[in-house]
VOPAGU-2260 file (C-alpha; in pm, 1 decimal, decimal comma):
REM VOPAGU-2260
SITE   aa  ch    i         X         Y         Z
SITE  MET   A    0      36,9    3914,1    -755,4
SITE  GLY   A    1    -195,2    3619,4    -861,6
SITE  ALA   A    2    -303,4    3415,4   -1130,3
SITE  GLY   A    3    -685,7    3222,0   -1115,0
SITE  HIS   A    4    -899,7    3081,0   -1379,9
SITE  ASP   A    5   -1247,2    3156,8   -1404,8
SITE  HIS   A    6   -1456,8    2887,6   -1323,6
SITE  GLY   A    7   -1796,7    3045,6   -1352,1
SITE  ALA   A    8   -1863,6    2967,5   -1712,9
SITE  SER   A    9   -1814,7    2619,8   -1663,4
SITE  ALA   A   10   -2114,7    2372,7   -1652,6
SITE  LEU   A   11   -2139,1    2055,9   -1440,4
SITE  ALA   A   12   -2053,3    1745,0   -1571,8
SITE  GLY   A   13   -2386,3    1639,4   -1500,9
SITE  GLU   A   14   -2578,1    1896,9   -1722,7
SITE  ARG   A   15   -2465,0    1680,3   -2054,3
SITE  HIS   A   16   -2663,7    1387,3   -1904,4
SITE  ARG   A   17   -2949,7    1589,6   -1810,6
SITE  GLY   A   18   -3193,6    1415,5   -2088,6
SITE  ARG   A   19   -3076,7    1059,3   -1980,7
SITE  LEU   A   20   -3132,3    1179,1   -1600,8
SITE  TRP   A   21   -3506,3    1297,1   -1704,7
SITE  ALA   A   22   -3561,5     958,3   -1898,4
SITE  ALA   A   23   -3428,8     729,8   -1601,7
SITE  PHE   A   24   -3679,6     966,8   -1387,0
SITE  ALA   A   25   -3969,1     927,3   -1539,6
SITE  LEU   A   26   -3946,6     552,2   -1635,3
SITE  LEU   A   27   -3878,0     474,5   -1218,1
SITE  ALA   A   28   -4081,8     693,4   -1123,4
SITE  ALA   A   29   -4408,8     507,4   -1297,5
SITE  LEU   A   30   -4241,4     162,5   -1184,7
SITE  THR   A   31   -4206,7     275,0    -828,9
SITE  VAL   A   32   -4599,4     356,5    -781,5
SITE  ALA   A   33   -4651,9      -0,6    -931,8
SITE  GLU   A   34   -4409,7    -130,8    -698,8
SITE  ILE   A   35   -4546,6       3,2    -385,9
SITE  LEU   A   36   -4920,6    -117,6    -484,1
SITE  THR   A   37   -4854,3    -467,7    -571,2
SITE  ALA   A   38   -4642,3    -488,5    -227,1
SITE  LEU   A   39   -4923,3    -370,4     -21,2
SITE  LEU   A   40   -5122,7    -648,7    -212,7
SITE  THR   A   41   -4923,1    -938,7    -228,9
SITE  GLY   A   42   -4741,9    -867,3     107,5
SITE  SER   A   43   -4409,6    -899,8     -25,4
SITE  LEU   A   44   -4141,6    -729,7     230,8
SITE  ALA   A   45   -3905,3    -803,5     -56,9
SITE  LEU   A   46   -4065,4    -614,5    -343,2
SITE  LEU   A   47   -4163,4    -340,6     -86,4
SITE  SER   A   48   -3798,5    -295,5     -17,0
SITE  ASP   A   49   -3723,1    -261,6    -374,9
SITE  ALA   A   50   -3994,1     -22,0    -426,7
SITE  GLY   A   51   -3852,0     178,2    -145,5
SITE  HIS   A   52   -3527,3     146,5    -277,6
SITE  MET   A   53   -3673,7     253,4    -626,3
SITE  PHE   A   54   -3838,7     532,1    -463,5
SITE  THR   A   55   -3523,1     703,7    -331,7
SITE  ASP   A   56   -3392,7     664,9    -652,5
SITE  VAL   A   57   -3656,4     852,4    -839,7
SITE  LEU   A   58   -3598,8    1137,8    -525,7
SITE  GLY   A   59   -3231,0    1118,9    -588,3
SITE  ILE   A   60   -3235,0    1140,8    -945,0
SITE  GLY   A   61   -3515,6    1433,4    -857,9
SITE  MET   A   62   -3264,4    1654,4    -642,2
SITE  ALA   A   63   -2957,2    1524,1    -915,1
SITE  LEU   A   64   -3159,2    1736,3   -1161,8
SITE  ALA   A   65   -3247,6    2019,0    -909,0
SITE  ALA   A   66   -2892,8    2060,4    -834,3
SITE  ILE   A   67   -2776,3    2084,5   -1210,4
SITE  GLY   A   68   -3039,3    2315,1   -1303,0
SITE  ALA   A   69   -2984,6    2565,3   -1018,5
SITE  ALA   A   70   -2626,5    2568,6   -1077,0
SITE  SER   A   71   -2648,6    2574,7   -1455,2
SITE  ARG   A   72   -2924,9    2875,2   -1423,8
SITE  ALA   A   73   -2675,2    3076,3   -1188,7
SITE  SER   A   74   -2393,2    3011,8   -1421,8
SITE  ARG   A   75   -2626,3    3164,8   -1718,2
SITE  ALA   A   76   -2754,7    3448,7   -1535,6
SITE  GLY   A   77   -2365,1    3535,8   -1428,3
SITE  GLY   A   78   -2476,3    3446,3   -1088,1
SITE  ASP   A   79   -2518,4    3614,3    -724,1
SITE  PRO   A   80   -2215,2    3820,2    -661,4
SITE  GLN   A   81   -2236,6    3703,2    -309,2
SITE  ARG   A   82   -2166,7    3356,4    -401,0
SITE  THR   A   83   -1837,4    3371,5    -562,1
SITE  PHE   A   84   -1805,1    3001,9    -623,1
SITE  GLY   A   85   -2144,5    2982,4    -781,5
SITE  LEU   A   86   -2376,2    2672,4    -690,9
SITE  TYR   A   87   -2151,1    2381,7    -777,4
SITE  ARG   A   88   -2161,6    2273,3    -416,5
SITE  LEU   A   89   -2542,0    2166,2    -447,5
SITE  GLU   A   90   -2456,5    1886,7    -662,0
SITE  VAL   A   91   -2239,0    1744,5    -309,5
SITE  LEU   A   92   -2541,5    1847,4     -98,1
SITE  ALA   A   93   -2778,8    1633,7    -338,2
SITE  ALA   A   94   -2529,2    1323,0    -360,1
SITE  LEU   A   95   -2511,1    1360,8      33,4
SITE  ALA   A   96   -2850,5    1379,5      90,2
SITE  ASN   A   97   -2916,1    1057,4    -118,9
SITE  ALA   A   98   -2676,1     866,0      58,7
SITE  VAL   A   99   -2852,4     941,2     381,2
SITE  LEU   A  100   -3178,2     825,6     226,9
SITE  LEU   A  101   -3089,1     523,5      78,1
SITE  SER   A  102   -2875,8     392,3     416,5
SITE  GLY   A  103   -3232,3     458,8     621,1
SITE  MET   A  104   -3437,7     296,3     395,2
SITE  ALA   A  105   -3147,3       5,8     413,7
SITE  VAL   A  106   -3181,2      31,0     743,1
SITE  TYR   A  107   -3561,0      26,2     803,4
SITE  VAL   A  108   -3629,7    -265,9     562,0
SITE  SER   A  109   -3346,0    -456,6     716,1
SITE  ILE   A  110   -3512,5    -429,7    1097,1
SITE  ALA   A  111   -3838,1    -501,0     932,0
SITE  ALA   A  112   -3731,1    -821,0     781,2
SITE  VAL   A  113   -3574,9    -936,9    1116,0
SITE  LEU   A  114   -3891,1    -916,9    1323,5
SITE  ARG   A  115   -4043,3   -1113,1    1005,8
SITE  LEU   A  116   -3808,3   -1403,6    1000,3
SITE  ASP   A  117   -4054,8   -1522,3    1326,9
SITE  ASP   A  118   -4384,5   -1580,3    1111,2
SITE  PRO   A  119   -4333,9   -1510,5     753,6
SITE  PRO   A  120   -4694,5   -1406,3     602,0
SITE  GLU   A  121   -4848,6   -1577,6     277,3
SITE  ILE   A  122   -4706,6   -1422,1     -31,7
SITE  GLU   A  123   -4954,0   -1377,4    -389,0
SITE  VAL   A  124   -4650,3   -1460,0    -617,1
SITE  GLY   A  125   -4822,7   -1382,9    -940,5
SITE  PRO   A  126   -4824,8   -1013,2    -922,1
SITE  MET   A  127   -4495,7    -982,6    -722,2
SITE  LEU   A  128   -4322,4   -1136,5   -1037,9
SITE  ILE   A  129   -4473,5    -983,3   -1267,1
SITE  VAL   A  130   -4365,1    -632,3   -1123,0
SITE  ALA   A  131   -4031,3    -735,2   -1011,2
SITE  ALA   A  132   -3978,1    -831,7   -1372,8
SITE  ALA   A  133   -4071,1    -513,7   -1506,6
SITE  GLY   A  134   -3854,4    -329,9   -1219,9
SITE  LEU   A  135   -3580,8    -523,7   -1359,6
SITE  VAL   A  136   -3623,1    -438,7   -1740,3
SITE  ALA   A  137   -3680,1     -44,6   -1596,5
SITE  ASN   A  138   -3372,0     -65,0   -1374,7
SITE  LEU   A  139   -3149,0    -222,5   -1654,8
SITE  ILE   A  140   -3274,4      63,6   -1900,4
SITE  ALA   A  141   -3191,9     315,5   -1641,6
SITE  PHE   A  142   -2857,3     172,3   -1584,2
SITE  ALA   A  143   -2766,7     217,4   -1904,4
SITE  LEU   A  144   -2890,8     580,9   -1932,2
SITE  LEU   A  145   -2714,3     689,1   -1623,3
SITE  ARG   A  146   -2376,8     500,5   -1652,7
SITE  PRO   A  147   -2182,0     756,7   -1874,3
SITE  GLY   A  148   -2254,5    1017,0   -1649,2
SITE  ALA   A  149   -2171,6     835,8   -1307,5
SITE  ARG   A  150   -1795,1     868,5   -1439,2
SITE  GLU   A  151   -1823,0    1251,9   -1417,7
SITE  SER   A  152   -2015,9    1387,6   -1167,8
SITE  LEU   A  153   -2073,0    1278,2    -821,5
SITE  ASN   A  154   -2420,2    1385,9    -824,1
SITE  VAL   A  155   -2513,7    1158,9   -1072,2
SITE  ARG   A  156   -2290,3     889,7    -954,3
SITE  GLY   A  157   -2521,1     880,6    -663,7
SITE  ALA   A  158   -2813,0     829,5    -865,1
SITE  TYR   A  159   -2663,8     565,6   -1040,3
SITE  LEU   A  160   -2557,0     357,1    -741,8
SITE  GLU   A  161   -2905,7     382,1    -623,5
SITE  VAL   A  162   -2984,1     240,2    -975,1
SITE  VAL   A  163   -2737,3     -59,9    -954,1
SITE  ALA   A  164   -2870,6    -125,2    -596,4
SITE  ASP   A  165   -3214,9    -134,1    -713,4
SITE  LEU   A  166   -3113,1    -364,8   -1011,6
SITE  LEU   A  167   -2963,8    -607,4    -785,2
SITE  GLY   A  168   -3304,9    -560,2    -563,2
SITE  SER   A  169   -3561,1    -628,8    -866,9
SITE  ALA   A  170   -3338,1    -961,5    -957,2
SITE  GLY   A  171   -3362,4   -1053,1    -572,6
SITE  VAL   A  172   -3726,2   -1027,7    -539,3
SITE  LEU   A  173   -3741,5   -1238,7    -859,4
SITE  LEU   A  174   -3568,1   -1497,9    -709,8
SITE  ALA   A  175   -3714,0   -1477,7    -405,8
SITE  GLY   A  176   -4086,4   -1508,9    -625,0
SITE  VAL   A  177   -3955,9   -1753,7    -818,5
SITE  VAL   A  178   -3838,2   -1976,7    -473,1
SITE  ILE   A  179   -4155,3   -1927,1    -292,7
SITE  ALA   A  180   -4391,3   -2037,9    -611,0
SITE  THR   A  181   -4167,0   -2376,1    -643,2
SITE  THR   A  182   -4132,1   -2443,1    -295,9
SITE  GLY   A  183   -4398,7   -2257,1     -68,5
SITE  TRP   A  184   -4073,0   -2126,8     122,6
SITE  THR   A  185   -4171,0   -1785,4     227,8
SITE  TYR   A  186   -3872,6   -1726,4     441,6
SITE  VAL   A  187   -3679,1   -1645,6     133,7
SITE  ASP   A  188   -3896,6   -1279,5     102,2
SITE  PRO   A  189   -3734,0   -1156,8     437,7
SITE  LEU   A  190   -3397,2   -1286,4     404,9
SITE  VAL   A  191   -3348,9   -1148,7      12,6
SITE  ALA   A  192   -3475,3    -812,8     216,2
SITE  ILE   A  193   -3202,3    -841,8     447,8
SITE  ALA   A  194   -2888,7    -959,1     173,0
SITE  LEU   A  195   -3007,1    -625,7     -12,4
SITE  GLY   A  196   -2993,8    -409,8     274,1
SITE  LEU   A  197   -2618,0    -551,3     379,3
SITE  PHE   A  198   -2499,9    -487,1       7,4
SITE  ILE   A  199   -2650,8    -126,4     -39,0
SITE  LEU   A  200   -2510,9       4,9     330,2
SITE  PRO   A  201   -2137,3      -1,8     265,0
SITE  ARG   A  202   -2193,7     146,8     -78,9
SITE  THR   A  203   -2418,5     447,9      58,3
SITE  TRP   A  204   -2199,9     502,0     313,5
SITE  LYS   A  205   -1855,9     543,1      51,7
SITE  LEU   A  206   -2045,2     782,1    -112,1
SITE  GLY   A  207   -2145,4     977,5     192,7
SITE  ARG   A  208   -1790,4     948,5     280,3
SITE  ALA   A  209   -1682,7    1099,9     -19,1
SITE  THR   A  210   -1930,1    1412,9     -15,9
SITE  VAL   A  211   -1833,4    1507,8     321,4
SITE  ARG   A  212   -1477,0    1472,9     223,8
SITE  ILE   A  213   -1563,1    1774,2     -46,2
SITE  LEU   A  214   -1763,1    1947,8     239,8
SITE  VAL   A  215   -1461,7    1964,7     481,6
SITE  GLN   A  216   -1239,8    2060,5     176,6
SITE  ALA   A  217   -1014,5    1785,0     237,7
SITE  ALA   A  218    -753,8    1743,3     -64,9
SITE  PRO   A  219    -901,6    1492,8    -319,2
SITE  GLU   A  220    -794,9    1127,8    -265,3
SITE  HIS   A  221    -572,8    1128,0    -596,0
SITE  VAL   A  222    -374,8    1426,7    -511,3
SITE  ASP   A  223     -97,1    1421,4    -307,8
SITE  VAL   A  224     -16,6    1750,9    -146,3
SITE  THR   A  225     308,7    1662,4     -88,7
SITE  ALA   A  226     392,6    1592,5    -461,4
SITE  VAL   A  227     203,4    1946,8    -547,3
SITE  ARG   A  228     432,0    2124,6    -343,8
SITE  ALA   A  229     752,7    1946,8    -443,7
SITE  ALA   A  230     591,4    2000,2    -839,4
SITE  LEU   A  231     572,5    2377,0    -775,2
SITE  ALA   A  232     894,3    2415,0    -562,5
SITE  ALA   A  233    1067,3    2262,7    -855,1
SITE  VAL   A  234     959,5    2539,7   -1144,7
SITE  PRO   A  235    1250,8    2736,3   -1248,8
SITE  GLY   A  236    1261,3    3077,5   -1085,4
SITE  VAL   A  237    1066,1    2941,4    -740,4
SITE  SER   A  238    1236,9    2953,9    -448,5
SITE  ASP   A  239     991,9    2893,5    -186,0
SITE  VAL   A  240     599,3    2700,0    -179,3
SITE  HIS   A  241     394,6    2826,8     128,5
SITE  ASP   A  242      -0,7    2848,4     201,6
SITE  LEU   A  243     -88,5    2572,7     -23,7
SITE  HIS   A  244    -403,8    2456,3     -44,4
SITE  VAL   A  245    -582,4    2179,2    -287,5
SITE  TRP   A  246    -966,0    2103,6    -234,1
SITE  THR   A  247   -1260,5    1979,7    -456,7
SITE  LEU   A  248   -1524,3    2235,3    -549,7
SITE  ALA   A  249   -1762,1    1970,6    -730,6
SITE  SER   A  250   -1694,4    1677,9    -937,1
SITE  GLY   A  251   -1401,7    1708,4   -1152,7
SITE  MET   A  252   -1341,1    2082,5   -1027,8
SITE  GLU   A  253   -1030,3    2050,1    -820,9
SITE  VAL   A  254    -882,9    2406,0    -696,6
SITE  THR   A  255    -534,2    2485,2    -558,7
SITE  SER   A  256    -402,4    2778,7    -397,7
SITE  ALA   A  257     -31,1    2866,9    -326,9
SITE  HIS   A  258     222,1    3170,9    -259,0
SITE  LEU   A  259     518,5    3124,7    -426,1
SITE  THR   A  260     823,2    3315,9    -348,9
SITE  LEU   A  261    1057,7    3424,9    -669,2
SITE  ALA   A  262    1405,0    3335,7    -699,8
SITE  PRO   A  263    1616,8    3658,3    -743,8
SITE  ARG   A  264    1613,7    3766,0   -1068,2
SITE  ALA   A  265    1339,0    3542,0   -1193,9
SITE  GLU   A  266    1051,9    3684,7   -1410,0
SITE  VAL   A  267     707,1    3652,2   -1339,5
SITE  GLY   A  268     554,9    3565,5   -1707,5
SITE  PRO   A  269     753,0    3280,2   -1724,2
SITE  VAL   A  270     742,5    3154,2   -1354,3
SITE  LEU   A  271     328,9    3196,3   -1358,5
SITE  SER   A  272     307,8    2988,3   -1686,6
SITE  ALA   A  273     543,2    2705,0   -1577,6
SITE  ALA   A  274     379,6    2674,3   -1268,3
SITE  ARG   A  275      24,6    2624,7   -1434,7
SITE  GLU   A  276     121,9    2376,4   -1680,0
SITE  ARG   A  277     305,2    2185,6   -1402,4
SITE  LEU   A  278     -29,1    2142,8   -1258,4
SITE  HIS   A  279    -232,3    2101,3   -1549,0
SITE  HIS   A  280     -32,9    1831,6   -1680,0
SITE  GLU   A  281      66,4    1631,9   -1372,0
SITE  PHE   A  282    -270,5    1678,2   -1151,3
SITE  ALA   A  283    -511,8    1785,0   -1394,7
SITE  ILE   A  284    -557,4    2097,0   -1159,6
SITE  ASP   A  285    -682,2    2352,4   -1393,3
SITE  HIS   A  286    -810,2    2619,4   -1150,1
SITE  ALA   A  287    -498,1    2723,8    -975,3
SITE  THR   A  288    -488,0    3089,3    -775,4
SITE  LEU   A  289     -92,2    3150,7    -749,4
SITE  GLN   A  290      66,9    3477,5    -548,4
SITE  LEU   A  291     392,0    3537,6    -689,6
SITE  GLU   A  292     627,4    3730,1    -431,5
SITE  PRO   A  293     949,1    3882,6    -514,0
SITE  ALA   A  294    1247,7    3746,1    -335,9
SITE  GLU   A  295    1334,2    4070,4    -116,7
SITE  ALA   A  296     932,5    4063,4      20,2
SITE  LYS   A  297    1059,5    3726,1     201,4
SITE  GLY   A  298     866,6    3763,4     551,7
SITE  ALA   A  299     645,7    4004,0     448,5
SITE  CYS   A  300     371,7    3748,4     391,1
SITE  GLN   A  301     180,5    3649,9     764,6
SITE  PRO   A  302      11,5    3391,9     831,0
SITE  VAL   A  303    -320,3    3458,4     935,7
SITE  SER   A  304    -414,3    3419,7    1291,8
SITE  TRP   A  305    -688,9    3143,7    1223,5
């Protein structure tokens, strides 16, 4: 006997923030073009670094929108019967791609900046300051647009982290421009680029680690599997808990499956309801597939070979 909740009708948390993602996408795309052109004209590596980061913002938000759209369409259409979990994992793959892209960009610019320390070129400060200021304003707007969704969706969080990094990048470019304009010290340009890379890498690795954790179906960090087992074992009418699994399907979608052996004379309905309630209230797990086995069938549930 089993019980489960149909999550096919559930929407990704990112779906609620699609409009904000589109607004941030359009704004940052326009600024990316402006920063790349200005970086090439002025020779500023810090501005090129910021443009590269902003490009990954645009690409990351684009992938986030594509993942949300694909999952939403699959949900509305009833989905492919062969994809029993729908397309929810697309948001995790998009977040992982964001982390890889941003890490690669940070490493590339940092290496280029180190090589430039030997002989930093002359930089045209005026256009650099204007575009960096525009980039700072654009990232502040994108930051405000994406912040609410970053708490709910791993996918949106990936785009949000890129915007946060680029916000600091724009501020760093402004600082570098002011220093060059007032002192003529051009070494600040590659130094700012290196500092941005060192700031961004740990955050992208953290995001990548979170996505890989989901993909390998490890239990969520905030869920103690031992505590879940103990909570189910404490349900009146349950004599044993085995074959317990807890994993994350997508952001905010924790999933559990378990076999519960009933105590003699225990009734299925009350045990099932109590187990579901306990998982919901104590662990915020709303999708649980529970197989209830009568006491006389003890030993009939054999472990699989793998």
